[in-house]
VOPAGU-2260 file (C-alpha; in pm, 1 decimal, decimal comma):
REM VOPAGU-2260
SITE   aa  ch    i         X         Y         Z
SITE  UNK   A    0   -1668,3   -2387,6    7010,7
SITE  UNK   A    1   -1643,4   -2738,2    7156,8
SITE  UNK   A    2   -2007,9   -2717,3    7263,6
SITE  UNK   A    3   -2113,8   -2623,5    6909,7
SITE  UNK   A    4   -1907,9   -2911,6    6767,6
SITE  UNK   A    5   -2065,4   -3151,8    7019,1
SITE  UNK   A    6   -2417,8   -3052,6    6915,1
SITE  UNK   A    7   -2330,0   -3078,7    6547,0
SITE  UNK   A    8   -2201,4   -3433,2    6597,8
SITE  UNK   A    9   -2505,0   -3521,2    6807,3
SITE  UNK   A   10   -2742,7   -3390,9    6540,1
SITE  UNK   A   11   -2552,8   -3586,7    6276,5
SITE  UNK   A   12   -2587,0   -3907,6    6476,1
SITE  UNK   A   13   -2954,5   -3852,4    6552,0
SITE  UNK   A   14   -3037,5   -3765,0    6192,2
SITE  UNK   A   15   -2905,9   -4096,1    6070,8
SITE  UNK   A   16   -2694,9   -3919,8    5807,7
SITE  UNK   A   17   -2451,6   -4141,7    5627,1
SITE  UNK   A   18   -2097,1   -4026,3    5561,9
SITE  UNK   A   19   -1874,8   -4153,3    5278,8
SITE  UNK   A   20   -2167,8   -4173,3    5040,2
SITE  UNK   A   21   -2095,8   -4272,2    4679,6
SITE  UNK   A   22   -2292,2   -4052,0    4441,6
SITE  UNK   A   23   -2459,4   -4223,3    4144,2
SITE  UNK   A   24   -2255,6   -4203,8    3823,9
SITE  UNK   A   25   -2493,9   -4374,2    3581,7
SITE  UNK   A   26   -2827,4   -4210,7    3666,0
SITE  UNK   A   27   -2963,5   -4064,9    3344,6
SITE  UNK   A   28   -2781,8   -4318,4    3125,1
SITE  UNK   A   29   -2840,6   -4672,9    3252,2
SITE  UNK   A   30   -3158,6   -4575,2    3438,1
SITE  UNK   A   31   -3370,5   -4259,8    3494,1
SITE  UNK   A   32   -3214,8   -3976,7    3694,7
SITE  UNK   A   33   -3548,5   -3820,7    3790,9
SITE  UNK   A   34   -3668,0   -3951,3    4126,5
SITE  UNK   A   35   -4033,1   -3984,5    4030,8
SITE  UNK   A   36   -3961,7   -4139,8    3692,2
SITE  UNK   A   37   -3719,9   -4389,0    3847,3
SITE  UNK   A   38   -3964,9   -4479,7    4125,1
SITE  UNK   A   39   -4238,5   -4537,8    3869,0
SITE  UNK   A   40   -4006,1   -4741,9    3645,2
SITE  UNK   A   41   -3887,5   -4961,8    3931,9
SITE  UNK   A   42   -4241,2   -5012,5    4063,2
SITE  UNK   A   43   -4366,1   -5110,1    3717,8
SITE  UNK   A   44   -4081,4   -5354,7    3650,8
SITE  UNK   A   45   -4123,3   -5527,7    3986,0
SITE  UNK   A   46   -4500,4   -5551,2    3932,1
SITE  UNK   A   47   -4451,0   -5697,3    3583,6
SITE  UNK   A   48   -4200,8   -5948,4    3726,5
SITE  UNK   A   49   -4509,3   -6130,0    3853,8
SITE  UNK   A   50   -4565,3   -6327,1    4173,1
SITE  UNK   A   51   -4283,0   -6524,7    4329,7
SITE  UNK   A   52   -4336,3   -6900,0    4302,5
SITE  UNK   A   53   -4057,9   -7124,8    4418,8
SITE  UNK   A   54   -3986,3   -7453,6    4586,9
SITE  UNK   A   55   -3709,4   -7424,0    4839,1
SITE  UNK   A   56   -3507,7   -7128,4    4964,5
SITE  UNK   A   57   -3289,5   -6914,7    4733,4
SITE  UNK   A   58   -2942,8   -6868,3    4880,2
SITE  UNK   A   59   -2818,2   -6648,7    4595,7
SITE  UNK   A   60   -2971,5   -6452,9    4309,5
SITE  UNK   A   61   -2824,0   -6371,5    3967,9
SITE  UNK   A   62   -2921,0   -6055,5    3779,6
SITE  UNK   A   63   -2789,9   -5859,0    3477,3
SITE  UNK   A   64   -2659,3   -5504,0    3497,2
SITE  UNK   A   65   -2713,2   -5335,8    3160,2
SITE  UNK   A   66   -2933,4   -5033,8    3099,5
SITE  UNK   A   67   -3291,4   -5075,4    3215,1
SITE  UNK   A   68   -3415,4   -5061,0    2854,6
SITE  UNK   A   69   -3224,6   -5381,1    2780,2
SITE  UNK   A   70   -3207,6   -5584,8    3100,0
SITE  UNK   A   71   -3404,4   -5402,4    3369,2
SITE  UNK   A   72   -3708,9   -5625,9    3345,4
SITE  UNK   A   73   -3494,2   -5939,4    3359,0
SITE  UNK   A   74   -3306,1   -5805,3    3663,2
SITE  UNK   A   75   -3639,1   -5730,3    3832,1
SITE  UNK   A   76   -3736,2   -6096,9    3788,6
SITE  UNK   A   77   -3443,4   -6192,7    4011,4
SITE  UNK   A   78   -3456,8   -5916,4    4271,6
SITE  UNK   A   79   -3832,9   -5966,2    4315,3
SITE  UNK   A   80   -3738,4   -6286,6    4500,8
SITE  UNK   A   81   -3617,2   -6082,0    4798,6
SITE  UNK   A   82   -3978,3   -5971,8    4850,5
SITE  UNK   A   83   -4145,6   -6099,4    5165,0
SITE  UNK   A   84   -3828,0   -6242,7    5316,7
SITE  UNK   A   85   -3655,0   -6119,6    5630,1
SITE  UNK   A   86   -3334,6   -6023,6    5449,5
SITE  UNK   A   87   -3145,6   -5734,9    5608,8
SITE  UNK   A   88   -2825,1   -5738,5    5400,0
SITE  UNK   A   89   -2747,2   -5817,7    5037,6
SITE  UNK   A   90   -2385,2   -5892,5    4949,0
SITE  UNK   A   91   -2354,1   -5780,4    4586,3
SITE  UNK   A   92   -2078,9   -5955,3    4388,1
SITE  UNK   A   93   -1974,9   -5791,9    4062,3
SITE  UNK   A   94   -1666,0   -5804,1    3842,6
SITE  UNK   A   95   -1477,8   -5480,7    3784,7
SITE  UNK   A   96   -1523,5   -5332,7    3436,2
SITE  UNK   A   97   -1292,6   -5031,4    3479,4
SITE  UNK   A   98   -1003,7   -5143,2    3700,8
SITE  UNK   A   99    -751,3   -5425,7    3665,0
SITE  UNK   A  100    -619,2   -5573,5    3988,4
SITE  UNK   A  101    -559,1   -5892,5    4181,6
SITE  UNK   A  102    -804,2   -5973,5    4458,3
SITE  UNK   A  103   -1130,0   -5801,6    4543,0
SITE  UNK   A  104   -1228,9   -5444,7    4630,4
SITE  UNK   A  105   -1491,0   -5375,8    4898,5
SITE  UNK   A  106   -1692,8   -5065,4    4978,1
SITE  UNK   A  107   -1678,9   -5086,2    5355,6
SITE  UNK   A  108   -1810,6   -4756,9    5494,6
SITE  UNK   A  109   -2101,6   -4520,3    5446,8
SITE  UNK   A  110   -2345,0   -4595,3    5169,9
SITE  UNK   A  111   -2436,8   -4574,5    4804,1
SITE  UNK   A  112   -2683,6   -4321,7    4674,9
SITE  UNK   A  113   -2938,9   -4337,7    4395,2
SITE  UNK   A  114   -3216,8   -4090,5    4308,7
SITE  UNK   A  115   -3435,4   -4299,5    4543,8
SITE  UNK   A  116   -3212,9   -4245,7    4847,7
SITE  UNK   A  117   -2910,2   -4403,5    5012,2
SITE  UNK   A  118   -2847,9   -4769,4    5089,8
SITE  UNK   A  119   -2624,3   -4811,3    5393,0
SITE  UNK   A  120   -2325,9   -5044,1    5391,9
SITE  UNK   A  121   -2331,5   -5313,8    5659,5
SITE  UNK   A  122   -1995,7   -5197,8    5792,4
SITE  UNK   A  123   -1921,0   -5474,4    6048,6
SITE  UNK   A  124   -1995,8   -5743,3    5792,5
SITE  UNK   A  125   -1790,5   -5570,4    5521,8
SITE  UNK   A  126   -1496,4   -5528,9    5758,2
SITE  UNK   A  127   -1511,8   -5898,2    5850,6
SITE  UNK   A  128   -1457,9   -6000,8    5487,7
SITE  UNK   A  129   -1136,3   -5802,1    5441,8
SITE  UNK   A  130    -811,9   -5996,9    5406,8
SITE  UNK   A  131    -527,2   -5770,5    5289,8
SITE  UNK   A  132    -280,1   -6059,1    5259,6
SITE  UNK   A  133    -515,5   -6220,6    5006,3
SITE  UNK   A  134    -573,4   -5894,1    4821,7
SITE  UNK   A  135    -925,1   -5843,2    4959,9
SITE  UNK   A  136    -913,5   -5478,9    5057,5
SITE  UNK   A  137   -1123,6   -5165,5    5098,1
SITE  UNK   A  138   -1093,7   -4957,5    4779,1
SITE  UNK   A  139   -1395,0   -4724,5    4755,2
SITE  UNK   A  140   -1243,4   -4537,8    4459,8
SITE  UNK   A  141   -1273,4   -4852,0    4245,2
SITE  UNK   A  142   -1651,7   -4808,2    4260,0
SITE  UNK   A  143   -1656,3   -4450,9    4126,9
SITE  UNK   A  144   -1737,0   -4535,0    3763,7
SITE  UNK   A  145   -1857,4   -4892,2    3810,1
SITE  UNK   A  146   -2209,5   -4974,8    3691,1
SITE  UNK   A  147   -2226,8   -5345,3    3783,9
SITE  UNK   A  148   -2330,9   -5265,1    4140,8
SITE  UNK   A  149   -2505,6   -4932,4    4093,1
SITE  UNK   A  150   -2758,6   -5044,2    3832,3
SITE  UNK   A  151   -2913,6   -5298,2    4072,3
SITE  UNK   A  152   -2947,3   -5061,9    4368,7
SITE  UNK   A  153   -3276,8   -4891,2    4269,1
SITE  UNK   A  154   -3437,5   -5233,5    4220,8
SITE  UNK   A  155   -3324,9   -5336,5    4568,8
SITE  UNK   A  156   -3470,6   -5012,1    4704,1
SITE  UNK   A  157   -3795,7   -5092,8    4525,8
SITE  UNK   A  158   -3816,7   -5413,0    4729,7
SITE  UNK   A  159   -3682,9   -5275,6    5060,1
SITE  UNK   A  160   -3560,8   -4917,8    5092,6
SITE  UNK   A  161   -3398,7   -5000,6    5429,6
SITE  UNK   A  162   -3187,7   -5286,6    5297,9
SITE  UNK   A  163   -2817,7   -5282,6    5387,4
SITE  UNK   A  164   -2557,4   -5379,5    5130,9
SITE  UNK   A  165   -2197,9   -5503,5    5104,9
SITE  UNK   A  166   -2063,9   -5412,4    4758,8
SITE  UNK   A  167   -1779,6   -5633,9    4630,9
SITE  UNK   A  168   -1593,4   -5594,1    4302,0
SITE  UNK   A  169   -1369,1   -5882,6    4200,7
SITE  UNK   A  170   -1052,3   -5856,6    3999,3
SITE  UNK   A  171    -837,6   -6161,7    3933,0
SITE  UNK   A  172    -882,4   -6393,4    4230,2
SITE  UNK   A  173    -596,7   -6617,6    4339,7
SITE  UNK   A  174    -683,3   -6957,1    4486,0
SITE  UNK   A  175    -613,6   -6814,7    4831,2
SITE  UNK   A  176    -842,8   -6516,1    4774,2
SITE  UNK   A  177   -1118,1   -6733,5    4629,6
SITE  UNK   A  178   -1098,2   -6976,7    4921,8
SITE  UNK   A  179   -1103,6   -6691,1    5173,4
SITE  UNK   A  180   -1413,5   -6540,7    5014,0
SITE  UNK   A  181   -1587,6   -6877,6    5014,2
SITE  UNK   A  182   -1497,5   -6944,1    5376,9
SITE  UNK   A  183   -1597,7   -6600,3    5505,7
SITE  UNK   A  184   -1919,1   -6555,5    5308,3
SITE  UNK   A  185   -2045,3   -6908,7    5368,3
SITE  UNK   A  186   -1969,1   -6867,9    5738,6
SITE  UNK   A  187   -2153,0   -6535,0    5755,7
SITE  UNK   A  188   -2455,7   -6672,6    5575,5
SITE  UNK   A  189   -2460,7   -6994,8    5776,1
SITE  UNK   A  190   -2475,3   -6792,1    6096,1
SITE  UNK   A  191   -2738,5   -6549,4    5965,7
SITE  UNK   A  192   -2989,7   -6661,0    5703,3
SITE  UNK   A  193   -3104,6   -6299,0    5668,0
SITE  UNK   A  194   -2798,5   -6232,1    5450,4
SITE  UNK   A  195   -2827,4   -6304,2    5078,0
SITE  UNK   A  196   -2587,5   -6308,9    4782,8
SITE  UNK   A  197   -2665,7   -6119,1    4464,7
SITE  UNK   A  198   -2447,0   -6180,5    4159,6
SITE  UNK   A  199   -2433,4   -5899,4    3905,4
SITE  UNK   A  200   -2340,3   -6032,2    3561,3
SITE  UNK   A  201   -2438,8   -6025,9    3198,2
SITE  UNK   A  202   -2388,3   -6339,0    2988,7
SITE  UNK   A  203   -2245,8   -6365,9    2634,1
SITE  UNK   A  204   -2117,2   -6050,1    2468,4
SITE  UNK   A  205   -2138,3   -5946,1    2102,3
SITE  UNK   A  206   -2216,3   -6272,4    1924,5
SITE  UNK   A  207   -2496,2   -6324,0    1676,8
SITE  UNK   A  208   -2834,7   -6407,6    1825,0
SITE  UNK   A  209   -2824,8   -6786,2    1770,3
SITE  UNK   A  210   -2463,4   -6825,7    1885,7
SITE  UNK   A  211   -2536,2   -6621,1    2198,5
SITE  UNK   A  212   -2845,1   -6826,3    2278,1
SITE  UNK   A  213   -2646,4   -7152,5    2250,0
SITE  UNK   A  214   -2357,5   -7024,3    2463,2
SITE  UNK   A  215   -2589,5   -6888,9    2730,1
SITE  UNK   A  216   -2796,5   -7208,0    2735,1
SITE  UNK   A  217   -2480,5   -7402,3    2825,8
SITE  UNK   A  218   -2396,1   -7173,2    3114,5
SITE  UNK   A  219   -2754,0   -7164,5    3241,1
SITE  UNK   A  220   -2764,8   -7543,8    3228,4
SITE  UNK   A  221   -2450,6   -7556,5    3446,9
SITE  UNK   A  222   -2616,6   -7311,3    3686,9
SITE  UNK   A  223   -2934,8   -7520,2    3701,3
SITE  UNK   A  224   -2729,8   -7830,9    3777,3
SITE  UNK   A  225   -2506,0   -7637,0    4018,0
SITE  UNK   A  226   -2204,0   -7776,3    3833,6
SITE  UNK   A  227   -1911,9   -7551,4    3924,5
SITE  UNK   A  228   -1678,9   -7779,0    3725,5
SITE  UNK   A  229   -1877,0   -7732,8    3404,4
SITE  UNK   A  230   -1905,4   -7357,5    3458,3
SITE  UNK   A  231   -1527,6   -7334,6    3505,9
SITE  UNK   A  232   -1473,9   -7534,7    3187,8
SITE  UNK   A  233   -1702,8   -7308,0    2985,5
SITE  UNK   A  234   -1509,9   -7004,1    3103,3
SITE  UNK   A  235   -1174,9   -7170,0    3030,3
SITE  UNK   A  236   -1273,4   -7273,6    2675,6
SITE  UNK   A  237   -1453,6   -6952,1    2586,7
SITE  UNK   A  238   -1789,0   -7127,7    2571,0
SITE  UNK   A  239   -1919,7   -6872,8    2819,3
SITE  UNK   A  240   -1890,4   -6499,8    2769,4
SITE  UNK   A  241   -2031,6   -6394,7    3106,1
SITE  UNK   A  242   -1843,5   -6095,8    3248,4
SITE  UNK   A  243   -1901,4   -6205,7    3608,6
SITE  UNK   A  244   -1678,4   -6512,8    3603,4
SITE  UNK   A  245   -1547,7   -6490,8    3961,8
SITE  UNK   A  246   -1881,1   -6374,1    4112,5
SITE  UNK   A  247   -2067,6   -6663,9    3949,2
SITE  UNK   A  248   -1815,5   -6927,1    4056,8
SITE  UNK   A  249   -1801,9   -6780,8    4407,2
SITE  UNK   A  250   -2179,8   -6779,7    4443,2
SITE  UNK   A  251   -2219,1   -7135,2    4312,2
SITE  UNK   A  252   -1946,9   -7263,5    4546,5
SITE  UNK   A  253   -2080,5   -7075,0    4849,3
SITE  UNK   A  254   -2440,1   -7175,8    4778,9
SITE  UNK   A  255   -2329,3   -7537,6    4749,1
SITE  UNK   A  256   -2154,6   -7514,0    5085,4
SITE  UNK   A  257   -2482,0   -7389,3    5231,3
SITE  UNK   A  258   -2679,4   -7681,5    5094,6
SITE  UNK   A  259   -2804,0   -7538,6    4765,0
SITE  UNK   A  260   -2825,8   -7808,3    4502,5
SITE  UNK   A  261   -3029,0   -7661,4    4219,4
SITE  UNK   A  262   -3044,3   -7344,4    4014,0
SITE  UNK   A  263   -3368,3   -7207,4    3879,6
SITE  UNK   A  264   -3371,8   -6975,6    3576,5
SITE  UNK   A  265   -3652,7   -6721,2    3599,4
SITE  UNK   A  266   -3594,4   -6554,5    3262,4
SITE  UNK   A  267   -3347,4   -6536,3    2974,4
SITE  UNK   A  268   -3327,7   -6254,6    2721,8
SITE  UNK   A  269   -3079,2   -6066,3    2508,4
SITE  UNK   A  270   -3056,2   -5728,3    2341,0
SITE  UNK   A  271   -3191,0   -5872,4    2018,2
SITE  UNK   A  272   -3525,3   -5927,7    2188,8
SITE  UNK   A  273   -3546,3   -5553,1    2255,2
SITE  UNK   A  274   -3383,5   -5391,7    1952,2
SITE  UNK   A  275   -3448,4   -5652,6    1683,7
SITE  UNK   A  276   -3077,2   -5639,6    1596,4
SITE  UNK   A  277   -2954,2   -5999,2    1582,8
SITE  UNK   A  278   -2598,3   -5964,1    1449,9
SITE  UNK   A  279   -2439,1   -5864,8    1780,7
SITE  UNK   A  280   -2621,4   -5916,1    2109,3
SITE  UNK   A  281   -2558,5   -5935,4    2484,2
SITE  UNK   A  282   -2726,5   -6206,6    2691,3
SITE  UNK   A  283   -2906,4   -6158,8    3022,7
SITE  UNK   A  284   -3052,5   -6397,4    3277,8
SITE  UNK   A  285   -3237,2   -6387,5    3608,1
SITE  UNK   A  286   -3179,4   -6692,7    3824,5
SITE  UNK   A  287   -3162,8   -6823,9    4180,6
SITE  UNK   A  288   -2956,3   -7090,7    4356,5
SITE  UNK   A  289   -3177,6   -7298,8    4583,1
SITE  UNK   A  290   -3151,4   -7497,4    4903,1
SITE  UNK   A  291   -3426,0   -7745,8    4970,5
SITE  UNK   A  292   -3481,7   -8093,1    5105,3
SITE  UNK   A  293   -3595,3   -8371,5    4880,5
SITE  UNK   A  294   -3970,4   -8404,4    4892,4
SITE  UNK   A  295   -4143,0   -8737,7    4956,8
SITE  UNK   A  296   -4198,5   -8801,4    4585,7
SITE  UNK   A  297   -3831,7   -8739,0    4500,9
SITE  UNK   A  298   -3714,1   -8959,0    4788,4
SITE  UNK   A  299   -3947,6   -9236,6    4682,1
SITE  UNK   A  300   -3825,0   -9210,6    4324,5
SITE  UNK   A  301   -3457,1   -9233,1    4422,0
SITE  UNK   A  302   -3514,8   -9526,5    4655,8
SITE  UNK   A  303   -3723,1   -9720,8    4403,5
SITE  UNK   A  304   -3460,6   -9643,1    4137,5
SITE  UNK   A  305   -3190,0   -9792,0    4360,8
SITE  UNK   A  306   -3396,3  -10105,8    4424,9
SITE  UNK   A  307   -3489,5  -10153,2    4060,2
SITE  UNK   A  308   -3129,1  -10099,1    3950,5
SITE  UNK   A  309   -3003,4  -10368,8    4188,9
SITE  UNK   A  310   -3273,8  -10613,0    4080,2
SITE  UNK   A  311   -3215,6  -10557,6    3707,2
SITE  UNK   A  312   -2837,3  -10574,3    3736,0
SITE  UNK   A  313   -2835,3  -10893,0    3942,2
SITE  UNK   A  314   -3096,2  -11070,7    3729,3
SITE  UNK   A  315   -3017,1  -10933,3    3380,5
SITE  UNK   A  316   -2657,5  -10814,8    3405,6
SITE  UNK   A  317   -2747,2  -10453,7    3324,4
SITE  UNK   A  318   -2990,3  -10184,0    3431,5
SITE  UNK   A  319   -3201,7   -9963,8    3206,5
SITE  UNK   A  320   -3154,6   -9590,1    3254,6
SITE  UNK   A  321   -3494,5   -9423,9    3286,2
SITE  UNK   A  322   -3604,0   -9079,0    3172,5
SITE  UNK   A  323   -3590,7   -8857,7    3482,3
SITE  UNK   A  324   -3745,6   -8515,2    3433,8
SITE  UNK   A  325   -3752,3   -8395,5    3797,2
SITE  UNK   A  326   -3510,6   -8096,4    3802,2
SITE  UNK   A  327   -3377,6   -8166,8    4151,0
SITE  UNK   A  328   -3279,5   -8523,5    4059,5
SITE  UNK   A  329   -3086,4   -8395,5    3756,7
SITE  UNK   A  330   -2871,4   -8160,1    3964,5
SITE  UNK   A  331   -2512,7   -8267,3    4023,3
SITE  UNK   A  332   -2427,5   -8428,8    4352,7
SITE  UNK   A  333   -2280,5   -8734,5    4521,1
SITE  UNK   A  334   -2451,7   -9026,6    4691,7
SITE  UNK   A  335   -2384,4   -9348,9    4879,3
SITE  UNK   A  336   -2594,9   -9662,1    4846,7
SITE  UNK   A  337   -2589,5   -9906,8    5139,8
SITE  UNK   A  338   -2730,0  -10259,9    5119,0
SITE  UNK   A  339   -2798,7  -10480,8    5420,4
SITE  UNK   A  340   -2939,6  -10831,9    5449,6
SITE  UNK   A  341   -3107,2  -10925,7    5775,7
SITE  UNK   A  342   -2938,0  -10631,0    5945,5
SITE  UNK   A  343   -2588,1  -10722,0    5823,2
SITE  UNK   A  344   -2400,8  -10498,1    5579,1
SITE  UNK   A  345   -2390,8  -10648,6    5230,4
SITE  UNK   A  346   -2233,5  -10360,7    5038,8
SITE  UNK   A  347   -2180,1   -9985,3    5058,9
SITE  UNK   A  348   -2033,5   -9775,0    4776,7
SITE  UNK   A  349   -2047,9   -9405,7    4688,5
SITE  UNK   A  350   -1892,9   -9149,1    4457,2
SITE  UNK   A  351   -1696,7   -8900,1    4661,0
SITE  UNK   A  352   -1530,0   -8649,4    4429,0
SITE  UNK   A  353   -1716,5   -8700,2    4102,1
SITE  UNK   A  354   -2049,4   -8511,5    4108,7
SITE  UNK   A  355   -2307,8   -8619,6    3852,7
SITE  UNK   A  356   -2687,5   -8605,0    3819,9
SITE  UNK   A  357   -2827,7   -8748,7    4144,0
SITE  UNK   A  358   -3028,8   -9020,6    3974,3
SITE  UNK   A  359   -2720,6   -9138,8    3778,9
SITE  UNK   A  360   -2514,8   -9135,2    4098,3
SITE  UNK   A  361   -2773,8   -9355,8    4269,2
SITE  UNK   A  362   -2784,2   -9600,6    3979,3
SITE  UNK   A  363   -2404,1   -9626,5    3955,2
SITE  UNK   A  364   -2361,8   -9676,6    4327,9
SITE  UNK   A  365   -2648,2   -9926,1    4350,1
SITE  UNK   A  366   -2469,9  -10143,9    4093,1
SITE  UNK   A  367   -2136,2  -10103,2    4270,1
SITE  UNK   A  368   -2274,4  -10171,8    4618,8
SITE  UNK   A  369   -2446,8  -10489,5    4501,9
SITE  UNK   A  370   -2161,9  -10636,1    4299,7
SITE  UNK   A  371   -1833,6  -10444,4    4328,0
SITE  UNK   A  372   -1771,6  -10383,6    4698,5
SITE  UNK   A  373   -1436,6  -10565,7    4749,1
SITE  UNK   A  374   -1534,3  -10663,5    5104,6
SITE  UNK   A  375   -1823,5  -10883,6    4992,4
SITE  UNK   A  376   -1923,6  -11140,2    4733,3
SITE  UNK   A  377   -2166,3  -11005,0    4469,9
SITE  UNK   A  378   -2532,4  -11024,2    4567,3
SITE  UNK   A  379   -2708,0  -11337,7    4440,9
SITE  UNK   A  380   -3057,0  -11359,7    4292,3
SITE  UNK   A  381   -3189,1  -11560,1    4585,6
SITE  UNK   A  382   -3091,9  -11276,7    4823,4
SITE  UNK   A  383   -3295,3  -11006,6    4651,5
SITE  UNK   A  384   -3606,6  -11057,1    4861,7
SITE  UNK   A  385   -3414,1  -11005,0    5186,8
SITE  UNK   A  386   -3226,5  -10687,2    5098,4
SITE  UNK   A  387   -3273,8  -10348,3    5259,6
SITE  UNK   A  388   -3145,0  -10050,2    5060,0
SITE  UNK   A  389   -3055,8   -9706,7    5192,1
SITE  UNK   A  390   -2959,3   -9399,5    4987,3
SITE  UNK   A  391   -2755,0   -9115,4    5134,9
SITE  UNK   A  392   -2738,6   -8785,6    4943,9
SITE  UNK   A  393   -2423,3   -8600,1    5044,1
SITE  UNK   A  394   -2373,8   -8225,4    5079,0
SITE  UNK   A  395   -2059,1   -8060,6    4944,5
SITE  UNK   A  396   -1747,2   -8129,9    5147,8
SITE  UNK   A  397   -1624,3   -7851,8    5375,0
SITE  UNK   A  398   -1268,8   -7837,7    5517,5
SITE  UNK   A  399   -1253,9   -7888,2    5894,3
SITE  UNK   A  400   -1046,2   -7614,5    6055,8
SITE  UNK   A  401   -1151,4   -7680,1    6415,7
SITE  UNK   A  402   -1264,0   -8012,9    6564,7
SITE  UNK   A  403   -1549,0   -7828,6    6736,1
SITE  UNK   A  404   -1704,2   -7795,7    6390,3
SITE  UNK   A  405   -1772,5   -8172,7    6382,0
SITE  UNK   A  406   -2107,9   -8272,0    6533,0
SITE  UNK   A  407   -2162,7   -8644,1    6593,3
SITE  UNK   A  408   -2480,6   -8762,5    6423,7
SITE  UNK   A  409   -2489,8   -8461,4    6191,6
SITE  UNK   A  410   -2156,7   -8466,2    6011,7
SITE  UNK   A  411   -1980,7   -8737,6    5818,0
SITE  UNK   A  412   -1604,8   -8724,2    5767,0
SITE  UNK   A  413   -1378,5   -8760,8    5466,2
SITE  UNK   A  414   -1005,3   -8799,9    5537,6
SITE  UNK   A  415    -721,2   -8757,3    5288,6
SITE  UNK   A  416    -350,5   -8809,7    5354,9
SITE  UNK   A  417    -127,8   -8865,1    5055,0
SITE  UNK   A  418    -258,0   -9172,6    4874,5
SITE  UNK   A  419    -471,2   -9271,6    5175,4
SITE  UNK   A  420    -836,0   -9171,8    5202,8
SITE  UNK   A  421   -1152,6   -9285,8    5376,4
SITE  UNK   A  422   -1510,6   -9174,7    5428,9
SITE  UNK   A  423   -1755,1   -9246,1    5710,4
SITE  UNK   A  424   -2119,9   -9144,9    5693,5
SITE  UNK   A  425   -2268,5   -8961,2    5993,7
SITE  UNK   A  426   -2514,3   -9242,4    6065,2
SITE  UNK   A  427   -2222,4   -9483,6    6120,5
SITE  UNK   A  428   -2088,5   -9279,2    6412,5
SITE  UNK   A  429   -2437,2   -9212,1    6544,4
SITE  UNK   A  430   -2551,7   -9575,7    6534,3
SITE  UNK   A  431   -2219,9   -9690,5    6681,1
SITE  UNK   A  432   -2250,5   -9453,6    6975,9
SITE  UNK   A  433   -1905,3   -9311,7    6903,8
SITE  UNK   A  434   -1763,0   -8998,8    7057,4
SITE  UNK   A  435   -1544,9   -8765,5    6849,0
SITE  UNK   A  436   -1217,6   -8933,3    6946,1
SITE  UNK   A  437   -1351,2   -9272,5    6838,4
SITE  UNK   A  438   -1484,8   -9125,3    6513,0
SITE  UNK   A  439   -1141,4   -8982,9    6428,3
SITE  UNK   A  440    -962,2   -9305,8    6518,8
SITE  UNK   A  441   -1203,1   -9519,6    6314,3
SITE  UNK   A  442   -1169,0   -9310,9    6001,1
SITE  UNK   A  443    -790,0   -9307,9    6036,4
SITE  UNK   A  444    -777,6   -9685,9    6059,1
SITE  UNK   A  445   -1020,6   -9721,0    5767,2
SITE  UNK   A  446    -781,4   -9509,9    5558,7
SITE  UNK   A  447    -499,2   -9752,4    5642,7
SITE  UNK   A  448    -332,9   -9519,5    5892,1
SITE  UNK   A  449    -249,2   -9537,9    6261,2
SITE  UNK   A  450    -536,9   -9440,9    6494,3
SITE  UNK   A  451    -386,8   -9093,0    6530,9
SITE  UNK   A  452    -329,8   -9055,6    6156,7
SITE  UNK   A  453    -596,0   -8787,3    6136,1
SITE  UNK   A  454    -373,3   -8538,8    6320,6
SITE  UNK   A  455    -173,1   -8448,1    6007,9
SITE  UNK   A  456    -433,0   -8538,7    5745,9
SITE  UNK   A  457    -689,5   -8326,2    5563,1
SITE  UNK   A  458   -1035,1   -8358,6    5714,5
SITE  UNK   A  459   -1361,5   -8262,0    5546,4
SITE  UNK   A  460   -1708,8   -8265,7    5697,6
SITE  UNK   A  461   -2041,7   -8310,2    5521,8
SITE  UNK   A  462   -2405,6   -8377,2    5596,3
SITE  UNK   A  463   -2636,4   -8630,9    5434,8
SITE  UNK   A  464   -3002,1   -8669,8    5359,2
SITE  UNK   A  465   -3081,8   -9035,7    5431,7
SITE  UNK   A  466   -3355,7   -9215,0    5237,2
SITE  UNK   A  467   -3466,3   -9547,1    5384,7
């Protein structure tokens, strides 16, 4: 008997069979149940999504989850962007439509089946995300009736039938749960760029066509600018009707931590475009959140904008705001502008906690560095020919939990303790030849604290893209 059991287990292991498989519950309603019809539908939608053209690297994708008749083609526009990349796992973030709970539910074992086969769960990765104290737990039963995850699975299989998944359904996330998800997922993705986020969400629900289009345009604009603050405001005021509130905010925050600074909308549609019924529609969008470095043209534009702003402000008392159409320069971020004269610092000002369009940040800080740095007299007209201007574009701040996370020359530091705060750019420590102890002492003293003041202060690290 034991021998028979041994061989059965061995055959199971060798066959690659997956246990704990969720059966599809929406095949035949949201999408075709017949294998051949579904394969043909998925193949056609991905083909009609067209070629992938993008500048930069998508960190996260956003796709709708309604029936294929209504949103399948739009969803295909997003998922097509996995094509040709070495992605082995997609973490799918959806909001629960059928269960009410605090925290997040994960499907941590086995796989999920569609008429096209079974997608395995990346079990070690799923297990790593769990945090029972924060309400992030394994609850496979919460996925039984849920369509937000299931509807996207055949499209993923159409791109890569061997893809692994980590399905996540959010309920109401506390601050602790949200922060845990951000920390864990950004850490996983930073260590392995073959893991991607996929947000499953529809947009506005059951407004007339024009109202829906206006509401959705606001949210998509916040996504394009990567403005988490604006997205949160739209949810709070009811200006956004997207069902995936937590998944969207999580993805935008995580993508920002990983260096994404711009969202790209591939397609927008709503049910009125399909049915012709315009009195009550649901909005859909396909989008990506992108990480990329500024190209030479964008760097040149920001640097020349900083120089021109200083010159106009010093000579005329004000600076004209130009029309900037480059999408990347309209995304929200923070910058520092440093001015030196003959190698000596003449002014250095930045906006730390107030993201705004990059070009506006550069203009504001160029004015401030030239005339409002309390350490120096305002720049005079006769100095303009001798000035050297440097622009630093900052990444999002990330809490430092271990000093080993700080790399001299790569990371800048921002320190906060009560009413005291200070920031030092990474190039300051690098050019000064500081070690980590010196870096920590210098920023403590700059904040008006004792040299060891950093020990009970909040520390944040960031990177910069320097334009000289």
